[in-house]
N, CA, C and O atoms as a CHARMM CRD file, in Angstrom:
* protein
*
  188
    1    1 MET  N     85.58500  86.17600 105.91600 PROA 1      0.00000
    2    1 MET  CA    86.26100  85.59300 106.80900 PROA 1      0.00000
    3    1 MET  C     86.77100  86.15100 107.67600 PROA 1      0.00000
    4    1 MET  O     86.28900  87.13000 108.24700 PROA 1      0.00000
    5    2 SER  N     88.31500  85.39000 108.04000 PROA 2      0.00000
    6    2 SER  CA    88.31200  85.64200 109.56200 PROA 2      0.00000
    7    2 SER  C     89.71300  85.41800 109.83300 PROA 2      0.00000
    8    2 SER  O     90.47200  84.45100 109.76500 PROA 2      0.00000
    9    3 VAL  N     89.82100  86.88000 110.23000 PROA 3      0.00000
   10    3 VAL  CA    91.69700  86.77800 111.18400 PROA 3      0.00000
   11    3 VAL  C     91.71800  86.92600 112.42500 PROA 3      0.00000
   12    3 VAL  O     91.56200  88.10400 112.74700 PROA 3      0.00000
   13    4 ASP  N     91.92300  85.80300 113.77200 PROA 4      0.00000
   14    4 ASP  CA    92.10800  85.12100 114.72400 PROA 4      0.00000
   15    4 ASP  C     93.28100  86.19800 114.52500 PROA 4      0.00000
   16    4 ASP  O     94.15900  86.53500 113.73100 PROA 4      0.00000
   17    5 GLY  N     92.46200  86.66000 116.33400 PROA 5      0.00000
   18    5 GLY  CA    93.69000  87.88600 117.48900 PROA 5      0.00000
   19    5 GLY  C     93.43600  89.28400 116.87200 PROA 5      0.00000
   20    5 GLY  O     93.64000  90.36600 117.42200 PROA 5      0.00000
   21    6 ALA  N     92.87100  89.02600 115.42100 PROA 6      0.00000
   22    6 ALA  CA    92.77100  91.06300 115.10400 PROA 6      0.00000
   23    6 ALA  C     92.63000  92.33100 115.73000 PROA 6      0.00000
   24    6 ALA  O     92.33100  92.86600 114.66300 PROA 6      0.00000
   25    7 ASP  N     92.60800  92.82000 116.14800 PROA 7      0.00000
   26    7 ASP  CA    91.40500  93.73000 115.88300 PROA 7      0.00000
   27    7 ASP  C     90.44900  94.94100 115.54200 PROA 7      0.00000
   28    7 ASP  O     91.39500  95.72700 115.59400 PROA 7      0.00000
   29    8 VAL  N     89.81800  95.42800 115.36100 PROA 8      0.00000
   30    8 VAL  CA    89.19800  96.10900 113.87000 PROA 8      0.00000
   31    8 VAL  C     88.74300  97.73300 115.60100 PROA 8      0.00000
   32    8 VAL  O     88.21500  97.77600 116.71200 PROA 8      0.00000
   33    9 GLU  N     89.53700  98.77600 114.47200 PROA 9      0.00000
   34    9 GLU  CA    88.75900 100.00000 115.17400 PROA 9      0.00000
   35    9 GLU  C     88.88900 101.11400 113.52000 PROA 9      0.00000
   36    9 GLU  O     89.67900 101.23900 112.58400 PROA 9      0.00000
   37   10 LEU  N     87.08300 101.93700 114.13800 PROA 10     0.00000
   38   10 LEU  CA    86.28700 102.05000 113.03700 PROA 10     0.00000
   39   10 LEU  C     86.06100 103.77100 113.59300 PROA 10     0.00000
   40   10 LEU  O     85.36300 103.98800 114.58400 PROA 10     0.00000
   41   11 THR  N     86.80800 105.03700 112.74500 PROA 11     0.00000
   42   11 THR  CA    86.29200 106.33200 113.42000 PROA 11     0.00000
   43   11 THR  C     85.07200 106.94300 112.19200 PROA 11     0.00000
   44   11 THR  O     84.60400 106.57300 111.11600 PROA 11     0.00000
   45   12 LEU  N     84.95800 107.93500 113.01300 PROA 12     0.00000
   46   12 LEU  CA    84.58400 108.50800 112.19200 PROA 12     0.00000
   47   12 LEU  C     84.74700 109.77400 112.87700 PROA 12     0.00000
   48   12 LEU  O     84.73200 110.02400 114.08200 PROA 12     0.00000
   49   13 GLU  N     84.92800 110.62500 111.73100 PROA 13     0.00000
   50   13 GLU  CA    84.25700 112.94300 112.41700 PROA 13     0.00000
   51   13 GLU  C     83.65200 113.25800 112.04600 PROA 13     0.00000
   52   13 GLU  O     83.85600 113.15700 110.83600 PROA 13     0.00000
   53   14 ILE  N     82.37700 113.91600 112.33100 PROA 14     0.00000
   54   14 ILE  CA    81.41500 114.97800 111.26800 PROA 14     0.00000
   55   14 ILE  C     81.92400 115.81800 112.35800 PROA 14     0.00000
   56   14 ILE  O     82.28800 115.52700 113.49800 PROA 14     0.00000
   57   15 SER  N     81.83100 117.45400 111.42900 PROA 15     0.00000
   58   15 SER  CA    82.02500 118.55700 112.10900 PROA 15     0.00000
   59   15 SER  C     81.31900 119.91500 110.98800 PROA 15     0.00000
   60   15 SER  O     81.76500 120.51800 110.01200 PROA 15     0.00000
   61   16 ILE  N     80.07000 119.95500 111.72800 PROA 16     0.00000
   62   16 ILE  CA    78.40300 120.73300 111.32000 PROA 16     0.00000
   63   16 ILE  C     79.77300 122.23300 112.08000 PROA 16     0.00000
   64   16 ILE  O     80.63100 122.26300 112.96200 PROA 16     0.00000
   65   17 ASN  N     79.06400 123.45300 110.79900 PROA 17     0.00000
   66   17 ASN  CA    79.02900 124.71200 111.36100 PROA 17     0.00000
   67   17 ASN  C     77.40400 125.11900 111.50300 PROA 17     0.00000
   68   17 ASN  O     76.83700 125.43700 110.45700 PROA 17     0.00000
   69   18 VAL  N     76.68100 125.12300 112.67200 PROA 18     0.00000
   70   18 VAL  CA    75.28300 125.95900 112.36600 PROA 18     0.00000
   71   18 VAL  C     75.46200 127.59300 113.14200 PROA 18     0.00000
   72   18 VAL  O     74.99100 127.91000 114.23400 PROA 18     0.00000
   73   19 PRO  N     76.19500 128.37900 112.30900 PROA 19     0.00000
   74   19 PRO  CA    75.68600 129.62000 112.48600 PROA 19     0.00000
   75   19 PRO  C     74.86500 129.70100 113.90100 PROA 19     0.00000
   76   19 PRO  O     75.48100 129.72400 114.96700 PROA 19     0.00000
   77   20 GLY  N     73.64500 129.73600 113.85400 PROA 20     0.00000
   78   20 GLY  CA    73.15600 131.07800 114.84900 PROA 20     0.00000
   79   20 GLY  C     73.20600 128.98700 116.25300 PROA 20     0.00000
   80   20 GLY  O     73.64400 128.94800 117.40300 PROA 20     0.00000
   81   21 GLY  N     72.74100 128.04300 115.63400 PROA 21     0.00000
   82   21 GLY  CA    74.02900 127.12100 117.39900 PROA 21     0.00000
   83   21 GLY  C     72.36000 125.67400 117.26500 PROA 21     0.00000
   84   21 GLY  O     71.33200 126.10800 116.74600 PROA 21     0.00000
   85   22 ILE  N     72.36300 124.88000 117.52700 PROA 22     0.00000
   86   22 ILE  CA    72.21900 123.09400 117.66600 PROA 22     0.00000
   87   22 ILE  C     71.04000 122.96700 118.12500 PROA 22     0.00000
   88   22 ILE  O     70.99400 121.75900 118.35800 PROA 22     0.00000
   89   23 PRO  N     69.96100 123.43600 118.44000 PROA 23     0.00000
   90   23 PRO  CA    68.95500 123.17200 119.24500 PROA 23     0.00000
   91   23 PRO  C     69.68200 122.84400 120.66400 PROA 23     0.00000
   92   23 PRO  O     70.90800 122.85100 120.76900 PROA 23     0.00000
   93   24 SER  N     68.42600 122.43300 122.20900 PROA 24     0.00000
   94   24 SER  CA    68.84900 121.34400 123.24100 PROA 24     0.00000
   95   24 SER  C     68.23100 119.96200 122.30500 PROA 24     0.00000
   96   24 SER  O     68.93100 119.00300 121.98200 PROA 24     0.00000
   97   25 ASN  N     66.79700 120.12100 121.97600 PROA 25     0.00000
   98   25 ASN  CA    65.82700 118.71200 121.57700 PROA 25     0.00000
   99   25 ASN  C     67.09000 118.52500 121.38500 PROA 25     0.00000
  100   25 ASN  O     67.89500 118.19800 122.25600 PROA 25     0.00000
  101   26 LEU  N     67.41100 118.80000 119.78700 PROA 26     0.00000
  102   26 LEU  CA    68.97200 117.78100 118.71100 PROA 26     0.00000
  103   26 LEU  C     69.94100 117.93800 119.36000 PROA 26     0.00000
  104   26 LEU  O     70.89500 117.87600 118.58500 PROA 26     0.00000
  105   27 VAL  N     70.24700 118.09700 120.27500 PROA 27     0.00000
  106   27 VAL  CA    72.04900 118.21800 120.86600 PROA 27     0.00000
  107   27 VAL  C     71.51000 116.89400 121.55200 PROA 27     0.00000
  108   27 VAL  O     72.09000 115.81900 121.40200 PROA 27     0.00000
  109   28 ARG  N     70.13000 117.07400 122.47000 PROA 28     0.00000
  110   28 ARG  CA    69.47300 115.34800 123.53600 PROA 28     0.00000
  111   28 ARG  C     69.37900 114.75300 122.56500 PROA 28     0.00000
  112   28 ARG  O     70.46400 114.81300 121.98700 PROA 28     0.00000
  113   29 THR  N     68.75800 114.24600 122.08000 PROA 29     0.00000
  114   29 THR  CA    68.16600 113.71000 120.86800 PROA 29     0.00000
  115   29 THR  C     69.18000 112.44500 120.14900 PROA 29     0.00000
  116   29 THR  O     68.91400 111.26900 119.90200 PROA 29     0.00000
  117   30 VAL  N     70.40900 113.22800 119.94700 PROA 30     0.00000
  118   30 VAL  CA    71.49100 112.83100 118.66300 PROA 30     0.00000
  119   30 VAL  C     72.21500 112.29300 120.12700 PROA 30     0.00000
  120   30 VAL  O     72.62400 111.13200 120.13300 PROA 30     0.00000
  121   31 SER  N     72.36000 113.04600 121.24800 PROA 31     0.00000
  122   31 SER  CA    72.77100 112.14900 122.19600 PROA 31     0.00000
  123   31 SER  C     72.53800 111.36400 122.47100 PROA 31     0.00000
  124   31 SER  O     73.53600 110.98000 123.08100 PROA 31     0.00000
  125   32 GLU  N     71.40800 110.18500 122.55100 PROA 32     0.00000
  126   32 GLU  CA    70.96100 110.40500 123.27500 PROA 32     0.00000
  127   32 GLU  C     70.81200 108.42300 121.93700 PROA 32     0.00000
  128   32 GLU  O     71.24200 107.29300 122.16800 PROA 32     0.00000
  129   33 ASN  N     70.12800 108.91200 120.87900 PROA 33     0.00000
  130   33 ASN  CA    70.90500 107.37400 119.82300 PROA 33     0.00000
  131   33 ASN  C     72.36100 107.47400 119.76900 PROA 33     0.00000
  132   33 ASN  O     72.70400 106.35700 119.38200 PROA 33     0.00000
  133   34 CYS  N     74.12800 108.65900 120.05200 PROA 34     0.00000
  134   34 CYS  CA    75.02600 108.20300 120.21500 PROA 34     0.00000
  135   34 CYS  C     75.26100 107.18400 121.40800 PROA 34     0.00000
  136   34 CYS  O     76.16200 106.36500 121.22800 PROA 34     0.00000
  137   35 GLN  N     74.30500 107.11400 123.04100 PROA 35     0.00000
  138   35 GLN  CA    74.20600 105.95300 123.55100 PROA 35     0.00000
  139   35 GLN  C     73.60400 104.80400 123.69200 PROA 35     0.00000
  140   35 GLN  O     73.64000 103.81600 124.42600 PROA 35     0.00000
  141   36 THR  N     72.96100 105.26400 122.65700 PROA 36     0.00000
  142   36 THR  CA    71.62500 103.51500 122.77800 PROA 36     0.00000
  143   36 THR  C     72.78400 102.79700 122.03900 PROA 36     0.00000
  144   36 THR  O     73.22300 101.68700 122.33900 PROA 36     0.00000
  145   37 LEU  N     73.49200 104.09600 120.38700 PROA 37     0.00000
  146   37 LEU  CA    74.94800 102.61600 119.51400 PROA 37     0.00000
  147   37 LEU  C     75.48000 103.04700 120.19700 PROA 37     0.00000
  148   37 LEU  O     75.76600 104.17400 119.79400 PROA 37     0.00000
  149   38 LYS  N     75.96300 102.82400 121.34500 PROA 38     0.00000
  150   38 LYS  CA    77.73800 102.70200 122.61900 PROA 38     0.00000
  151   38 LYS  C     78.75000 103.41200 122.12300 PROA 38     0.00000
  152   38 LYS  O     79.97500 103.32400 122.20100 PROA 38     0.00000
  153   39 ILE  N     77.62000 104.50100 121.32700 PROA 39     0.00000
  154   39 ILE  CA    79.56800 104.89900 120.24200 PROA 39     0.00000
  155   39 ILE  C     80.38500 106.41300 121.74300 PROA 39     0.00000
  156   39 ILE  O     79.82000 107.21500 122.48700 PROA 39     0.00000
  157   40 GLN  N     81.30400 106.20100 121.58400 PROA 40     0.00000
  158   40 GLN  CA    81.70300 106.37000 122.81800 PROA 40     0.00000
  159   40 GLN  C     82.02500 106.90300 123.09300 PROA 40     0.00000
  160   40 GLN  O     82.18600 106.95100 124.31200 PROA 40     0.00000
  161   41 ASN  N     82.77600 108.55300 121.71200 PROA 41     0.00000
  162   41 ASN  CA    83.10400 109.47500 123.05800 PROA 41     0.00000
  163   41 ASN  C     82.13800 109.92500 121.42600 PROA 41     0.00000
  164   41 ASN  O     82.05900 109.41600 120.30900 PROA 41     0.00000
  165   42 PHE  N     81.64300 110.93200 121.99100 PROA 42     0.00000
  166   42 PHE  CA    80.79000 111.92000 120.68500 PROA 42     0.00000
  167   42 PHE  C     80.63000 113.42300 121.51700 PROA 42     0.00000
  168   42 PHE  O     80.52200 113.27600 122.73500 PROA 42     0.00000
  169   43 GLY  N     80.61200 114.28600 121.22000 PROA 43     0.00000
  170   43 GLY  CA    80.17900 116.01100 122.15400 PROA 43     0.00000
  171   43 GLY  C     80.19500 116.80100 121.38500 PROA 43     0.00000
  172   43 GLY  O     80.71900 116.73600 120.27200 PROA 43     0.00000
  173   44 PHE  N     79.50900 117.84900 121.95100 PROA 44     0.00000
  174   44 PHE  CA    79.36300 118.50700 120.50900 PROA 44     0.00000
  175   44 PHE  C     80.08200 119.99200 121.56600 PROA 44     0.00000
  176   44 PHE  O     80.19400 119.95700 122.79200 PROA 44     0.00000
  177   45 GLU  N     80.28400 120.59500 121.11000 PROA 45     0.00000
  178   45 GLU  CA    81.60300 122.26500 120.95900 PROA 45     0.00000
  179   45 GLU  C     80.97000 123.98400 120.38200 PROA 45     0.00000
  180   45 GLU  O     80.51500 124.42600 119.32700 PROA 45     0.00000
  181   46 ASP  N     81.31000 124.62000 121.95000 PROA 46     0.00000
  182   46 ASP  CA    80.08800 125.99900 120.77200 PROA 46     0.00000
  183   46 ASP  C     81.93100 126.40100 121.15500 PROA 46     0.00000
  184   46 ASP  O     82.81500 126.16200 121.97800 PROA 46     0.00000
  185   47 ASN  N     81.51400 127.55800 119.21500 PROA 47     0.00000
  186   47 ASN  CA    83.24300 127.83100 118.74500 PROA 47     0.00000
  187   47 ASN  C     83.01100 129.32000 119.02100 PROA 47     0.00000
  188   47 ASN  O     83.92700 130.12700 118.86400 PROA 47     0.00000
């Protein structure tokens, strides 16, 4: 089924706490996968 003129937005937020930090090779892999999947807003934060 389709609806003419409909706009769809999907939002997913994932929060992970890693006490020792995330290894740089994993950050690189996740970032590359996000770019490949055309995910517009992604990132990592230091707390």
